C-alpha positions, 0 to 999 in steps of 0.5 A: 784770173787778171794779170797785174801791172807791174808795180813802178809808179803804184805804190809810190808816196807821191804828192798830190798834182792838185794839192798846191793849187787846191790849198793856194785858192787856185782851182775853180769850184763850180760857182767859180766858173769863169763866165762873163756877168752871171746872174745868181739864183736863189730857191724859195723852199715851202714852209709846210711838209705836205699840202699844195700851193693854193696862191704864189705871190711875186708882186715885190720880188719882182720889184726888187732891183736886179731881179731878173726873173721869178720862176714858179709853178705857173710860169716855169717851163715844161719838163720832158722827163718827170717820173722822178719826182725830185727832180721834177722842179716847178711843175705842179702846185703840190707839196711833198715835203717841207723845204721842197723849191716853190719858186726860184728868184734870178738877179744880177746879185746873190744879195739881190736875189735872196733879199727877193725870195725872202719876199715871195709870199705863199699860201698853202693848203696843208695836208696831214703830214706823216715823218716820223720813222716808227718800227711798227709803222702801219704802213711798212713794206718790204722793198723789191730786193728780196728777203734772204732765209737759210735754216731756221733762226727761231729753233736756233735761238731756241736751243743755243747755249747763249743768245743776243736779242737786242735793237740797235738804232743809227741816226738820220745823217747829213752829208756836209761837204765844205763846198755846197751843191752848186751849179753854174749853167749857161743855155746858148741855143745858138752854140753847138753844145747849147747847154753848159754845166759846171758842176759839183758832181760825183759824175759829169757823165750820169749828170749830163744824161739825167739832165738831158732827159730831163730837158728832153735834150740830145746828150750831145746838146749838154756839157757838164764840167766838174774839174774838182769837187770840194768833197761829195761823200756820196750826196753828189752822186745823183743830180738834186733839184738844185741842178735842174732848177740852175739849168731851168733858170738859164734856159729862161735867160738865153746866154746869160750865165746863171749860178745857183749854191745852195745854202748850209741850211738848204742842203739839208732839205734839198742834198739827200741824207742818210736814213736812220735805221732800227735794226733787230739782232739775233744771234745764237752761239754754242758754248765754244763761241761758233755762230748758230744763227744769225739775223738783222731785220732793218726798218728804215725810211724812204721818201713817199715821192721817191724809193731809197732804200738803206741796204743795211741787213747786206754785211750780215748775210756774208760777213760770219758763218752760221747755218742759220740766217736772215735778212729783212728790210722794211721801209716807212714812206714818209713825207720827208725829203728824198734821202741817198747815198752817203759814205758807204750806204747800207754797210755803214749803218749795217754794220754796227748792230751785228758788231755791237751784238757780237760784242755783247755776245762774247761778254756773255760767253767769257769769250775775247771779242777777237778770238770770237771774230776769227772762231766764226771765218767762213771758208767761203761767202756764206751767201754765195758760196763762192771762194773769196778772191781774198779775205785777211780779216784775221789778219787784220784783227791779229795786227792791229791788236798787237799795234794797239796793244790789245793784250795788254788792255785794262781790265774793265770800268778800269779807273784811271783817276777821274776816268773811266777806261775802256777798249773796243773792237769791231770789223769793218767790210766793204765790197769790191765793185767795178762799173762797165760804163767807162772808156779811157783815151791814150794819146802822145802829144808833145813828147808826153803821154795824155790819158783822157777820161771823163772822172772825177776828183772828189778830193780823194787823189784821181788826178795823181792816181790815175797818173801812176797807173797809166805811167805802170800801164805804159812803162813810163816814167809817171813824170812823163804823164798827163791826166785830164778828167772831169769833163764830158768832152773825155770819154764816159766814166762812171760815177766816184763811188761804191769806191769803184771809181778807181777800180773802173777807171783804172781798169779802162787806163790799162785797156788803153794803155795796152791798146796804145803799146800794141798799136804804136809800140814804145816810141810813138809819134805825136797825135798818135792815139788808142781808146779802150773801155772796161769789159764787164764780162771780162770782171771775174764772176767766180769769186767774192771780192770785197775789202775787210778791216779791224777798228781798235778804239780806246775811250775815256769817260769821265766819271762824274760828268760823262765826258766823252774822249777817245785817245787812240783810234786805229785801223788795220785794213786788207784792201789789195793793192795801195796805189798811193800810201799817202793819199791811202792813209788820207782816205782811210783816217777820213772814214775813221773820223767820220765813223767816229763822227757816226759815234759821238757826234752825228745826228739830224734831229728830226722834229715830227711835227713840223717835218724838219730837221731841227739843227739844220746847219754846220753850228748845231750839226756836230761832226768830229774834230781834231780835238775828238780824237788823240792818236788816229792811225791808219795800217793795211796789210800786203794783199795780193789779188789776182782777181779783182782787176789789173792794179789788184785794187779793192777801193778804200774809199768808204772800208774806213768808216764801217765798224768804226761806231761800233769799235767805239761803243763797245769801248764805252760799254767796256769803260763803264758797263753801260751798253748804249745800243742808240747813235749817237753816245751822248751824255743823257746816254751815260750819266743815269749808268756811271758807277 
């Protein structure tokens, strides 16, 4: 059990410290780094999905005025580490997916670089490719994580009073942060730190480690700077090929900074994506609704050159009680770009199939879907047997039902004029993570307290919330605290991912503050400082720690056209102590809106004939906007959890997205009687079945 901080600044509804500067355009992003006379780079991409470059003609490109260099596999530097094929750019003639970098043009202006890139002529020896995910793909394999099984699911299905056995699919999706993946790189071999990268990243220290390894440099020879990020959603959690290309271009032009920003279209090839999933669900229950068995068998894809597992079966392991259970994952390695993190990887798609299947079971049994979930509430974690650090899912469901007016919801297939009206519910879950890789420094400087840590602010409010935690840990007003983040000159910090950032960085700050107070008391001198890191061994390992939530949706489907509207979307969450209500509400509503986007719009339409996303731009890759939801509200319950960390926080960046799509789909079914099992819900999936 951890001694929780006394809340003074924690819980205060403070405005973001960086907010005014951001909206006024005064903060510098990666491609706005203050460098003199920058050059600009543009990527030339392969136009075949698999094969080998046979010839590459750069003469016309080099003749363009202002072109400084054209790098190809024939003349680019040899990298020190090439085991990660995604990052081993321009090292050989092999083409592993359509859109892979085959050349890089560097010029005095971005216009010249793009013009020259279009003049590079590449010929290929094309090979047959396989880029289509199928549930019966002949080369499916089991990734390293073990399948889990308890009891006999098949036997339970055969003897149960009610069963659901259906297949659900989620679409391929691409992160589209407003700030594209971008880097400014400077190589100055005579400097104390020769390579500086201003990079749009979720982790400056992890980026430094990766780039240093790729180029055979010591970590002390690389500096990464990123005080502000214009969104990432997981896609900037790991360096992609563009960061290596920027550094490579800078090393080819010593002393000249190079800017490389991916275009919106290039991001669909080079910045990761969420794998599509195929989920076969089996659920068995007795006549009272108590689950006898629950199983999920997931099929997903990965790139042939780099494995990434979308662990969509994970939530099924722990969400509800059932004596017979099974989860499996199978992957198809395809000739496709490398997939990676996208907000709530695993849990986001993994809560779709189970939560829709539960709704189907509730309808079969004639049980209210909230009551069905409550009846299957586990006393301990079904997977590990550990007690919960805290689990307030039932409270979220009950409070959400009251706020939403669940008891007075209209009957199934209710008609209001030309509109069919329905409501739906689904649960949410996300694990509570904390990394050991974080250290903070507290210093007294010019009469104020300064907290330094190499953390990242994705736009979530880290500049402000870290100040609140520091103030409470020191017992001083938050106005007396300055925070410095986003630079490898500050102590090592973990990646902003897995809703673990504030849990980890805040814990490090608390430890540093306690060390500072123990060393200098309440009246320090200027220059006094102390540092401390997170001790992973001190993390509670006796409890299962998760955030939970309940999502409620009202939909209206036009009876003639199938047009779908969402007048209301509510969420109630149990996510530990909330540090800043204003920013928490923003994060939760953002996650819910992204879940609505998953339900209604987001679909990277894959063309297997040519091996690429057909709608690879923001004109045709649709995301939810203000007009797509009328009233969206996020609430939370007061939750005291002394087991997770000194702040009592659980992380809120991802819990909002999990479950949302299922709630919308369940509402569509109640409105129309049509059960959509394949996301997103588009007109063609409802029109034919409208009454």
